[in-house]
C-alpha positions, 0 to 999 in steps of 0.5 A, a space after each residue: 581349754 584342754 587343761 580345763 577339761 582335764 581339771 574338771 575330769 580329775 575333780 570329778 574322779 576325786 569327788 567320786 572317790 570321796 563319795 565312795 568312803 563310808 559316812 559317819 553313820 556307816 562307820 558307827 554301824 561297822 564299829 557296832 558290828 565289831 563290838 557285837 562280835 567281840 561280845 559274842 566271842 567273849 560270851 562263847 569263851 566264858 561258856 566254854 570255860 564254865 563247861 571245862 570247869 564243871 567237867 574238871 570238878 566232876 572228874 576230879 573230886 579232889 579239885 574244886 575250881 571256883 573262878 576262871 583264874 582257878 581254871 586257867 591255873 589248874 590247866 597250866 599245871 595239869 601235866 605236873 599234877 598228872 606226873 605227880 599223881 602217877 607215882 608207882 613204887 619201884 618194886 611194882 615197876 620192876 615187877 611190871 618190866 620183868 613180866 614184859 621181859 619174861 613174856 618176850 623171852 619165853 612166849 612167841 608172838 607177844 610183841 604186838 600185844 606188848 607194844 599196844 600195852 605200852 602205847 595205851 599206858 603212854 596215851 591214856 595213863 600219863 605214863 612216859 617211857 624214855 626213848 633214849 639212854 641219856 638225859 631221860 627218866 620215867 616220869 612215874 618214878 621216884 625223884 631219884 634219877 634213873 641214870 645215877 650211878 650210885 642208884 643200883 635199882 635205877 640201873 636195874 630198871 634201865 637194863 630191863 627196859 633197854 632189853 625190852 625195847 631192843 627185842 621190840 626193835 628187832 621185831 619192828 625192823 624185821 617187819 619193816 623189811 618184810 613190808 617192802 615185799 608188799 605189792 599194794 602201795 597203800 597197804 605198804 604205806 600204812 603198815 610202814 607208817 605204823 612200824 615207824 611210829 612204834 619205833 619212834 615211841 621206843 627210840 629217838 628220831 635220829 636213830 630210827 631214821 638211820 635204821 630205816 635209811 639202812 633198810 631202804 639203801 639195801 633195797 636201792 642197791 639191789 635195784 641198781 645192781 639189776 640196772 647197771 650190769 657188769 661192764 663187758 666188751 659187748 656192753 650196749 649203751 642203748 640197752 643199758 639206758 633203756 634198763 636205766 629208764 625202767 629202773 627209774 620208774 620203779 625208783 620213783 614209786 619207792 620214793 613216792 611211797 616213802 614220801 607218803 610214809 614219812 610226811 606225817 611222821 617227820 618234819 618236811 625238811 627231814 623228809 626231804 633230807 631223807 629222800 635226797 640222801 637215801 635215793 637221789 645222792 646214791 643214784 647220782 653217784 652210781 650213775 657217775 661211776 657207771 658212765 666213768 667205767 663204761 667210757 674207760 672200757 670203750 676208750 680201751 677198746 678203741 685204743 686196742 682197735 687203733 693198735 691192731 689197725 696200725 699193725 695191719 697197716 705196717 704189715 701191709 706197707 712192708 709187704 708192698 715194699 717187698 714186692 716193689 
C-alpha cells in the first residue's frame, strides 16, 4: 500500500514536470522572437556601417567606399594609411625638435606647454613618439631606421629627442616629489596621476615605475626614521609600539593614495607588485631589524645586571665570611 502511494506520488511529480515544459507552440514563439531580435540587430549593424561609410566618404575626399567589404577593409588598414599620410620631411622634423629644445634651454616654464603640444600631436595628429631608445622609431619619418648607425641624420634626431625628454623628465620628477607635500588627498592623486601619465608618454613603463618607486621609498624612509628611534638604554617598548601604530596609520594613507593613483594607469598585478615591494616588504624588513636590535640591546642590559648582581653577591658572601 505504501509502495502504491509512493509510486502514485512520483508519477504525479513526473507529470507536473513534463507539463511545465513549453509545448510546440511555445517553442515556435521563442524561436520566432529570437529570429526577430537577430534581424533587428543585423539591421542596426548595417545602418551603423552605412553611417560610418558615409562619414568616411565625407571626411576623406580621396576615399570612396561603395560596399560593406570596402568599409571593413579601409577600417582594418586605417592605422597604416594614417602613418603613411603623416609623412614629414627630415628637415622639418629637425627644425621642430630644435625649436622645442631651444625653448626648454632658453625660456623658463615652457615644460607644461611643450608636454601639452606633444600630447596633442600624438592623440589628434597620428604622430607617434618613441618612449625608448631601442627598437622604436618615429612613425612619421622616412623608412630609414632612426637607429641605423650609418644614418647620421637619424642619430641627430635621436639625440635631440633624448635631450628634450630628459629635460621634461626632470621637470615631471621634481613635480612628483613636490606633490607629496600636498595635504588634500584627492588633489594629490589627480596631480600625481597626470605626472605619471606624462612620464609614460616619454619613457617605458618599467623605467617610470622604478623612478616613482625611488621617490616613494625616500618618503617611506623618512616616515620609518621617525617611527623607529635610535636604540638606547632608556628605550621603552610600549612607547615605541605606540609610535609604530601611529606611523602605520600614515603609511596606510600613503598606500591608499598610491593605489588610487596607479590603478587606472598600471595593470592590477603591477599595482599590487608596486605596493608590496615599495611599502610592505620594506616595513616588514625594518620592523624585523628593529626588533632584533632592540632584543639584543635588552639582552646585553640584562647580562650586565646579572654580572653586577653576581659581583655584589660575591662581595656580600666574602664580607659575611670575614665576620664569621
